[in-house]
N, C-alpha and C positions, 0 to 999 in steps of 0.2 A: 812331259807334256801331253796335256790333256786333248783328246781328237777335237774336242770342243773351243781349243784355243786358235785354230788352225782351221783357212779356209784355202781352197784351192785356188789360184789366181789364173794361171793360163799355160799353155803348152803351145810354143811358138817354134816355126820353122822357118830357114833359108833356104834355098836352093841356091847355092852358090855359083854354079854358072849360068843361070840366068840371070840372077841378080835382083830375086823376086820375093818379097816378105810375106809370108802368111802369121796373122796374129789372133787367135781365137780366145777370146776370155769367157770360161765358163762362169755360169750364176754359183754364187755361196749356197753349196747345199746345206739343206737342213735333214739331220739324221735321227732317229730315234735312241733313246739310252740305249737299247739293246744289239744296237747295232755295229760292227766294224765297217770302216770305210777301205775301199780297195781301188787302187788306183794304178789303169793299166796302160803300159806304155810298150806300144806295139811298134816296136823298132825292128823287124825284120825287114829285110830291103827286097822283098818279093813284089813289092807293085801289085799285088792282090786285093783285092776288095774282101774284107773278112766280116762273118758274124760271130759274137762271144756268146755261148750256151753256158748254163749252170744247170748240170744235167740235159733234162729237154726243153730247159726252157730259156728262149734266144733273150739274152741280155740287151741287144743293140736295135732296141724298138723303132730308133729314129733315122735307121739307114745303115748299111755296110760302110766299115772304116777300111780307107786304103793304106797298105802298108808300104815304108813305114808313113805315120799319121801324124798330123801335127793337132790334131783334136785331143785334148786331155778326156779322158774317160773313167769317169767314177764310178763304182757301183758300191753299196750299202747290204751287208750280209748279215745274215742270225748266225750265231755259234753252230758249230759242226762241221761234217766236212762237206765240201764243195767238189763236184765234177767238173772241172772247166775245160773246154774245150773250143777249138775254133773251127769254121767252117767258111766256105769261098760264097760267094753270095748266089751263087749257083747252087747251094748246097752241099758242094762236094766235100770230106771230111779233109782236115789238115793233116801233116805229119804226126804220128802217136807222142813225138819227143815234145810236141808243143803243147800235149793235154796232160792235166795235172790236178790231183786232190788238193784243194786248198784246205787247209785244217785250222779253223778258229776256235780259239779258246773263248771261254765266257765272258772275259774283259773286252772293255770296249779302246780298239787300237785302229793305227793307219798301217796298211800293207799296202806294199809296191810289187807288181807283177811286171816283170820283162819278159818280151817276146825278143827273141835277137836271131842273128845269122839265116843263112838260107843255104839247105832246108831248115825250116824254124825249130829253133827250142823254147821252151819257158823256164823261167825261175821265180818264184817269189820269197820273200822276208817281209818280217814285220817291223816295221822301222821303230827308231829309238831316238826321242827327241829330249830325253831328261837331262842331257848335259850340253844342249845348244848355247848359244852365247845370243843374247839379247842386246849387244851393244856393237856387234859386227854382223855381217853378212855369212852365212853357212853353206859349202856348195859341196856337191860331187861332180867329178867329170868323169865321162865316161867315152873312152873311145872303142865303141862298137861295129867300127866299121873294118868288114872283117881283113881285107888286103892292104889297108893304111896303115903306114909305117909310124912311129911315134910323134906325135902331134903335142902342141903345147896352147894352151888357152889364155887370150888376154880381155881383160875390160878395159878400152882405149889403150894407152903404151904399155899397161902394167900387167906382167904376166902373172897370172893366178893360179896354172894347174898345166899338169902334164899327165897324159895317157899313153899308153899301148894298148894294143888290143889285147894280147896273155893277159896284162895285169887288170883288166878292165874286168875280165869274164871271172877272173881268181878272187875280187874281190867286191863283190856286187855291194854287200850290204856294209862296207866299210862305214869307218867314221865318218862324217864330216868336216871340213877343213874350215877354219876363220878365215876371212878376209874382211878388210877395210870395206866399209859401206860405200858405194859407188854407184854413179847412172852413166852408163858409156854404150859404145858397142861391142858387141863380144866377137873375138875374132879367133879361130884354129887356123894356128900354121903350122907346117913341118918342123918339127922339133930342131929348133936352133938355125932356124933359117927367118927370111922376111915372104917365104912363099904361100899364100893364104887359100887354104881348103876350103871353109865355109864361116859364113859368121849371120850377126843378128844385131839388127840395127835399134839404137834405143833401150836396154834393158835397166831395170831396177834394179840393184841387188842394196836393199836396204835393210839396217840395221834389226838384226832377228828373221829373217828373212832366210827359209830352206829354199836349196835351188838344187835338183837333179839336171845335171846340164850333158846330152848326150851326142854324139857326134854319131849317124848311122847313113846307111846309104851302100852304094858297092860303087867302087873307084870304076870311072871311064863310065856309071850308069848314066842314063837320061830320065827326065820327067819323074816319073814317081818312084823310081830307084836311085836317082841322082844325090850325091852326098850330100847331107842336111845335116842343120845342127839345131837341135831343140831344147827347150828349158822348161824344165817344169817346175815351179815354185808354188811354195806356200808363205803365208803370213800369219803371225801370229796377231 
């Protein structure tokens, strides 16, 4: 699908142990025909405030981002190779494995960047929306909480996914799973139990929606490093 048919909806997070909700909606971005859109998902549970750089150019002009982040960070890039790196708000460089060359071809596409783990690492891939359902919701569920055992994902009382940490790392760019369109609370539970790990209240999984649902944080973490659930959605 063309990038023109999609708009970024929101990246939302819930801190499970505090029961607080953060829901941020980004404006629909406009992009020149020659640019590709890149979504940065900063899921590394460091609690640091970070800035994103393209070479020597700082991309986070509106302020540093606390990781993990409940903010959807969308950038537009011309074709070519872009050296992406991260620094703390005080200017200290982040681990070398978090930096990478973002190589973009001459076609207009959507790319997703994941920063994960502590020490932080990064991976990126081109999204393929060519076979998405327009009558069902399309989801991918990631368990990026490093010490978390297997978990199940529910919307309302309906189980819609399962994930382990090793599987999530090995299948970052896997195809989307189709589920019936629904509106309800997203809940993550320890696999096969009723023990709730995290959740998001009032999530729309509409027909044709595309969602990357991400569990991150640190087991036993508090504040910025507490276990959180994120929902990064696109709609056509």
